[in-house]
N, C-alpha and C positions, 0 to 999 in steps of 0.2 A: 674110390677110383674116379679119376678125372675123365670126363667125357670130352673128347676132342672133336670139333666140328671142322668142316672144310668150307671156306668162304667161296663166293662166286668167282674170285680171282685165283682160287686154288691154294690159298694160304691156310695153314692149320691154326685154329683158334681154340685155346683151352678156356672154356667159359668159367670154370671155378676159379682159376687164377686171375682172370679178368675181373670177376666179381669181388674177390678179396683185395685186389689192387685199387679198386675204385670205391671202397666202402665209405670213405670220408668225403667223397665228392657230393656237392649239393645236388639233390634230385631236381629234375625239371618239373614244374607245376606250381601250384599255389599252396601246398601243405607245409612248406618250410621244414623239410626234413632232409636228411642225407640218405644215401642209398641203403644204409644199414637200418634206418628207421628212427634214428635219434632226432628229437625235436631241437631245432636250431633257433638261435636268437640273432641279434644284429651282428653282422660280420661273419656269420657262419659258426658262431660259438655254440657248443652243445649245452642246452639248458637242462634237458632230461634225456637220459639214455633210453634205449628201446626197452630194456628190462624194467625200468621204472614206469614207463608208460603202460606196459602189459600188466605189471603188478597192480597198478591203480585200476585198470579196466576190470581185472578179475575180482578186486575188492568190491567194486560197485555192482557188477553184474553176476558175479559168481561163475561157476563152471557147471556144465551139464554132465552128469554121469549116466551110464547106460542103465543103472538101476533106479533112476529118479522116477518116483510114481507120478509126477506131474506131466511127464511126457506121454502123450497119447499114442498107443500102439494099435495097429489094426487087429481086429478080431480074427481068430483062426478060421472061423466058419466063413467069414467074408472073403478071405483069401482063396478058399477052395470051393466057393459056391459056383454053380453052373450059371452061365449067362441066361437071361430070360429068353423064352421062345418068341419068335416073331409072330404077330397076330396074323390070322388068315383072313383074306377078304372074301366076301360072298355077295352074290347078286349080280345084276346087270352092270353096275358101276365097276365092280371088281373085274368082271370079264373084259370090259372096255379098257381098263387100265392094264391088265395082264396081257391081253391080246389086242394090240392096236390094229385098226382096220387096214387092210391091204389096198393100196392105191393101184388102180389099173389105168394105164396110160392109153389114150386114144391114138389111133393111127391117123395119118394125114387125111384119110377119107372120112373120118368121123366114126369108124367102127371100133368096137372094143376087142 
């Protein structure tokens, strides 16, 4: 189902139709590909199709499956572990940190 957007000027734009109409247009940038992903040569001629490029990539790098043992998965105990407790402070330094001293302002006469 095509999704139709409304432009700032109020015109309706079908993005899927626009994408299909401009598949062979040279993409902006320095990768030398068209909007579909085909590699282009001189004059915009297609050297390799997108499918050829992807097949070569998968031959070199392979694919990852969900059952691959090389993929590290988190341990169940780690996922359900409780967060560590905050350490408690003790002593005069801890009291100074936890309870900052209250400042008393002097009156104009110098009395507290």
